[in-house]
C-alpha positions as CSV (number, residue, x, y, z in Angstrom):
1,M,-39.3,25.8,-3.4
2,N,-41.7,27.3,-5.5
3,D,-45.0,25.3,-6.4
4,Q,-43.4,25.0,-10.0
5,A,-40.2,23.0,-9.1
6,S,-42.8,21.1,-6.2
7,Q,-44.1,19.8,-9.9
8,D,-41.1,19.4,-11.6
9,H,-39.3,17.5,-9.1
10,A,-41.9,14.8,-7.5
11,P,-42.4,12.8,-11.0
12,S,-44.0,9.1,-10.8
13,T,-40.6,7.4,-11.5
14,S,-37.2,7.6,-9.6
15,Q,-35.6,7.4,-13.2
16,E,-37.8,10.7,-13.8
17,R,-36.1,13.0,-10.6
18,V,-32.3,12.2,-12.3
19,F,-31.6,15.3,-14.7
20,R,-28.6,15.9,-16.9
21,L,-27.4,19.7,-15.6
22,A,-26.1,20.8,-19.0
23,E,-29.6,20.9,-20.1
24,L,-31.2,23.0,-17.7
25,S,-31.4,26.5,-17.0
26,Y,-30.0,28.0,-14.2
27,E,-33.1,29.4,-12.9
28,R,-34.7,25.6,-13.3
29,L,-31.8,24.4,-10.9
30,E,-32.1,27.2,-8.2
31,G,-35.3,25.6,-7.6
32,F,-33.3,22.4,-6.4
33,N,-33.9,21.9,-3.3
34,R,-30.6,21.8,-1.8
35,N,-31.1,19.3,1.0
36,R,-32.5,16.6,-1.1
37,T,-30.8,16.7,-4.3
38,T,-27.1,15.3,-5.5
39,V,-24.8,16.4,-8.2
40,I,-22.7,13.3,-9.8
41,F,-20.0,14.0,-12.3
42,T,-17.3,11.9,-13.8
43,A,-13.5,12.6,-14.1
44,S,-11.8,9.9,-16.3
45,P,-9.5,10.1,-19.0
46,L,-9.2,9.3,-22.7
47,E,-6.7,6.6,-22.9
48,E,-5.7,3.8,-25.0
49,H,-7.6,0.2,-23.9
50,G,-5.6,-2.1,-26.2
51,T,-6.7,-3.2,-29.5
52,H,-10.3,-3.9,-28.9
53,L,-11.6,-1.4,-26.4
54,P,-12.4,2.6,-27.5
55,V,-9.8,5.0,-25.8
56,G,-13.0,6.5,-24.0
57,T,-13.4,3.2,-22.1
58,D,-12.9,4.7,-18.7
59,L,-15.1,7.5,-19.6
60,F,-18.0,5.3,-20.7
61,E,-18.1,2.9,-17.6
62,A,-17.8,6.0,-15.4
63,E,-20.8,7.6,-17.0
64,F,-22.9,4.3,-17.2
65,F,-21.9,4.2,-13.5
66,S,-23.2,6.9,-12.5
67,E,-26.7,6.7,-14.2
68,E,-27.2,3.5,-12.6
69,L,-25.8,5.0,-9.4
70,A,-28.4,7.7,-9.8
71,K,-31.0,4.9,-10.4
72,R,-30.2,3.6,-6.9
73,I,-30.2,6.8,-5.2
74,T,-33.7,7.9,-6.4
75,G,-34.9,4.3,-6.4
76,R,-33.6,4.3,-2.1
77,K,-34.3,8.0,-1.1
78,P,-37.5,9.0,-3.4
79,D,-37.7,11.9,-2.2
80,W,-34.3,12.9,-3.5
81,T,-33.1,14.3,-7.0
82,V,-30.3,13.4,-8.9
83,L,-28.2,15.9,-11.4
84,L,-25.5,14.8,-13.8
85,G,-23.1,16.6,-14.8
86,P,-21.0,17.0,-17.8
87,P,-17.7,14.9,-17.5
88,L,-14.1,15.4,-17.4
89,P,-12.4,13.3,-20.1
90,V,-8.8,14.3,-18.4
91,G,-6.9,11.7,-16.0
92,A,-3.3,11.6,-15.1
93,S,-1.1,8.2,-14.8
94,A,-2.1,7.3,-18.2
95,F,-0.5,5.0,-20.8
96,D,0.2,7.3,-23.5
97,R,-0.7,5.9,-27.3
98,A,-2.7,8.3,-30.1
99,G,-6.0,9.1,-28.5
100,T,-5.0,9.5,-25.1
101,L,-5.5,12.5,-23.1
102,L,-2.9,12.6,-20.4
103,V,-2.9,15.5,-18.3
104,R,-0.5,15.8,-14.8
105,V,-1.9,15.1,-11.5
106,K,-2.1,18.9,-10.3
107,T,-4.2,19.6,-13.3
108,V,-6.5,16.8,-12.5
109,R,-6.4,18.2,-9.1
110,R,-6.7,22.2,-9.7
111,A,-10.0,21.0,-12.4
112,V,-11.6,18.5,-10.1
113,Q,-11.0,20.6,-7.4
114,D,-12.5,24.0,-8.9
115,Y,-15.3,21.8,-10.4
116,G,-16.5,21.1,-7.3
117,A,-16.1,24.0,-5.6
118,A,-18.4,25.8,-8.4
119,L,-21.2,23.4,-7.4
120,A,-21.0,24.1,-4.1
121,R,-20.5,28.0,-4.0
122,H,-24.0,27.8,-5.6
123,G,-25.4,25.5,-2.6
124,F,-25.1,22.0,-3.5
125,K,-24.2,20.3,-0.3
126,Y,-24.0,16.4,-1.4
127,I,-21.6,16.0,-4.3
128,L,-20.2,12.9,-5.7
129,L,-17.5,12.3,-7.9
130,M,-17.0,9.1,-10.3
131,N,-14.1,7.3,-12.5
132,A,-13.7,4.4,-13.5
133,H,-10.1,4.9,-14.1
134,A,-6.7,3.2,-11.5
135,G,-4.1,4.9,-12.3
136,P,-2.8,5.9,-8.9
137,G,-2.0,9.8,-9.6
138,H,-5.0,10.4,-10.7
139,L,-6.9,8.5,-7.8
140,L,-4.9,10.6,-5.4
141,A,-5.3,14.3,-6.6
142,L,-9.2,13.4,-6.5
143,E,-9.7,12.1,-3.3
144,E,-7.6,15.2,-2.8
145,A,-9.5,17.6,-4.7
146,A,-12.8,16.0,-3.4
147,M,-11.5,16.9,0.2
148,A,-10.3,20.1,0.4
149,V,-13.8,21.2,-1.5
150,S,-15.4,19.7,1.6
151,R,-13.2,21.1,4.1
152,R,-13.1,24.5,2.7
153,H,-16.8,25.4,1.8
154,R,-18.8,22.7,4.3
155,V,-20.0,19.9,1.8
156,R,-20.1,16.8,1.6
157,M,-17.8,15.9,-2.0
158,F,-16.7,12.3,-2.4
159,S,-14.6,10.7,-4.7
160,L,-16.4,7.0,-4.2
161,C,-14.6,4.8,-7.0
162,T,-11.0,5.7,-5.3
163,P,-11.8,2.6,-2.9
164,V,-13.2,0.7,-4.7
165,L,-11.6,0.6,-7.4
166,W,-8.7,-0.3,-4.7
167,R,-10.2,-3.1,-3.3
168,L,-11.3,-4.7,-6.4
169,L,-7.7,-5.0,-7.9
170,R,-6.1,-6.0,-4.5
171,G,-8.7,-8.9,-4.9
172,K,-10.9,-8.4,-1.9
173,Y,-14.5,-8.7,-3.8
174,T,-13.9,-12.3,-4.5
175,N,-16.4,-13.5,-2.5
176,R,-19.0,-11.0,-3.3
177,L,-18.2,-12.2,-6.8
178,E,-19.3,-15.8,-6.0
179,S,-22.3,-14.5,-3.7
180,L,-23.6,-12.8,-7.1
181,M,-23.1,-15.5,-8.9
182,G,-24.2,-18.1,-6.8
183,R,-21.3,-20.6,-7.4
184,A,-17.6,-20.9,-6.7
185,L,-15.4,-19.2,-9.4
186,T,-13.8,-21.7,-11.1
187,A,-10.0,-22.6,-11.6
188,E,-9.8,-20.9,-14.7
189,E,-11.9,-17.8,-13.5
190,R,-9.3,-17.5,-10.7
191,D,-6.7,-17.7,-13.4
192,A,-8.3,-14.6,-15.2
193,L,-8.9,-12.5,-12.4
194,R,-5.0,-12.2,-11.3
195,G,-3.2,-9.3,-12.5
196,D,-6.8,-8.5,-14.4
197,M,-5.7,-4.5,-14.2
198,H,-5.9,-2.6,-17.8
199,A,-8.9,-3.5,-20.6
200,G,-8.7,-7.0,-19.4
201,L,-11.3,-9.0,-18.1
202,W,-13.3,-6.4,-16.0
203,E,-13.4,-3.7,-18.1
204,T,-13.9,-6.0,-21.0
205,S,-17.0,-7.4,-19.6
206,L,-18.1,-4.2,-18.7
207,L,-18.4,-2.6,-21.8
208,L,-19.6,-5.1,-23.4
209,R,-23.0,-4.8,-20.5
210,A,-22.4,-0.9,-21.0
211,R,-21.4,-0.5,-24.4
212,P,-21.1,-3.4,-26.7
213,E,-21.1,-1.9,-29.7
214,L,-17.9,-0.4,-29.2
215,V,-16.2,-3.8,-28.2
216,G,-14.0,-5.0,-31.0
217,A,-14.7,-9.5,-31.2
218,E,-10.9,-9.9,-31.3
219,H,-10.5,-9.7,-27.6
220,R,-11.8,-13.0,-27.9
221,N,-8.7,-14.1,-29.1
222,L,-6.5,-12.6,-27.0
223,A,-3.8,-14.2,-24.7
224,P,-3.6,-13.1,-20.9
225,Q,-0.8,-11.0,-20.5
226,R,0.7,-9.7,-17.1
227,F,3.9,-8.0,-16.0
228,S,6.3,-8.6,-12.8
229,L,6.8,-5.7,-10.7
230,P,10.0,-4.4,-12.5
231,Q,8.4,-4.6,-15.2
232,M,5.5,-2.2,-14.6
233,L,8.2,0.4,-13.2
234,V,8.4,0.9,-17.2
235,P,6.8,4.0,-18.9
236,N,4.0,3.2,-20.7
237,Y,5.1,-0.9,-20.4
238,P,1.9,-3.1,-21.9
239,L,3.0,-1.0,-24.6
240,R,6.5,-1.5,-24.4
241,L,7.0,-5.2,-23.8
242,G,4.7,-8.6,-24.0
243,N,2.9,-8.6,-27.2
244,R,2.9,-4.4,-26.8
245,Q,-1.3,-4.3,-27.4
246,G,-1.7,-2.1,-24.5
247,Y,-3.7,-4.5,-22.1
248,I,-3.0,-6.5,-18.9
249,G,-4.8,-9.2,-17.3
250,S,-7.4,-11.7,-19.4
251,P,-9.5,-9.8,-22.3
252,G,-10.8,-13.3,-23.6
253,P,-13.5,-14.8,-21.2
254,A,-15.1,-11.5,-20.9
255,S,-18.8,-11.4,-21.5
256,A,-21.5,-9.2,-21.0
257,A,-23.4,-11.9,-18.6
258,W,-20.1,-11.2,-16.7
259,G,-20.4,-7.5,-17.3
260,E,-23.7,-7.6,-15.5
261,T,-22.4,-9.4,-12.3
262,A,-19.7,-6.5,-11.9
263,R,-22.0,-3.7,-12.9
264,Q,-24.2,-5.9,-9.2
265,L,-20.9,-5.8,-7.6
266,L,-19.4,-2.8,-8.0
267,L,-22.9,-0.9,-7.6
268,D,-23.7,-2.6,-4.3
269,A,-20.0,-1.5,-3.1
270,A,-20.7,2.2,-4.3
271,W,-23.9,2.6,-3.0
272,E,-22.7,1.3,0.9
273,L,-20.1,4.3,0.3
274,V,-23.0,6.4,-1.0
275,E,-25.5,5.6,2.1
276,P,-23.4,7.4,4.7
277,V,-22.6,10.8,2.6
278,L,-26.2,11.4,1.6
279,D,-27.2,11.0,5.5
280,A,-26.4,14.5,7.0
281,Q,-27.0,12.7,10.6
282,N,-23.8,10.6,10.1
283,G,-20.5,12.5,10.6
284,D,-18.6,9.3,9.9
285,W,-19.3,9.5,5.9
286,Q,-15.8,10.5,4.6
287,R,-13.6,7.1,4.3
288,R,-10.1,7.4,2.6
289,S,-8.7,4.8,0.5
290,A,-5.3,2.7,1.8
291,L,-3.8,4.2,-1.4
292,Y,-4.4,7.6,-0.3
293,Y,-1.9,6.8,3.1
294,A,0.3,5.4,0.7
295,L,0.7,8.2,-1.8
296,R,1.3,10.8,0.8
297,F,3.7,9.2,2.5
298,K,5.7,9.1,-0.7
299,R,5.1,12.0,-1.5
300,A,5.8,13.1,1.9
301,L,9.4,11.4,1.6
302,P,11.3,13.3,0.4
303,Y,10.4,16.6,1.9
304,A,11.1,14.4,5.2
305,A,14.2,13.6,4.1
306,G,15.1,17.2,3.6
307,A,14.0,18.0,6.4
308,A,16.2,15.4,8.5
309,I,19.5,16.1,6.6
310,L,18.8,20.0,7.4
311,T,18.0,19.6,10.8
312,A,21.1,17.2,11.3
313,G,23.0,19.9,9.3
314,V,22.2,22.2,12.2
315,L,22.3,19.9,15.2
316,G,26.2,19.4,13.8
317,V,26.8,22.8,13.0
318,S,25.5,23.7,17.0
319,A,27.5,21.0,18.5
320,L,30.9,22.6,16.3
321,G,29.9,25.9,17.7
322,A,29.9,24.0,21.1
323,G,32.8,22.8,20.8
324,A,34.6,25.9,19.7
325,L,33.2,28.0,22.6
326,L,34.0,25.4,25.5
327,W,37.8,25.1,23.6
328,G,38.1,28.5,23.8
329,L,37.0,28.8,27.7
330,R,39.4,26.8,28.5
331,R,42.6,28.4,26.7
332,W,41.3,31.8,28.5
333,R,41.1,29.8,31.6
334,K,44.3,28.6,31.4
335,R,45.8,32.0,30.5
336,S,43.9,33.5,33.4
């Protein structure tokens, strides 16, 4: 790295070592030390989030966490720089209403893979993919894209929100949440967290923390809304069933204070996954979520069934052919 680049990348505070990639020239970008630079970019859709949250909720929250994670990285690793790449406002497995920017799963996978591959071709070795949308197909697409780029370009690209969001939605962070709050959750809070998946307590609170001016005050009067598994199989179910207002969970108790606790919780969980990614000596940096294996199995099931049917057919034809051959030999022996 030349002297000018060294001066550029040795500022006095960690926040001054965070740059927006789109604002820099190619010459400036070429000066960054690739062994101590990570790029973070977001791939989250525009999607309906009830009547009280904007369609950009997932994008805004992912961008917020990208900035928070950038500060965590530069705070813990003083000689590192973070580049914030421009976000991709696309997603799959989303609820479709006015403003939703919904694309196919393969479109998400290819766009994210091409984005990561471009960064890798230009020498960036550490690429972090941020997302705040929990659509199963979307999560799988991000994870597959990150693994493909890592494998083909021999870099470390990691989709860190897949394992975090999957654990959050399954209630695996309750103990951590209580530890950060310094008390046990009340019965009302536990009830509010039950089935909270979309534009409910978590997301409304996080946006109250990140972009409070975008949250409608009517959230306080929204009753809890939950759905059974059969109902969840109906396309666009929070818009077609229940009160049809497009949320799942309990927006009513949301607050900026709860959002701050959620910020700390999710940032700590993300950092635990990111730290080994940025450690070149740590070979055990990749983490695949349980959702990844479940969805891959579901995707492979039709092919496995087809192969089994084909195999059975081949074996059946082979058995029929062998039987006919034996019958013919017996007839020939009798005539002989």
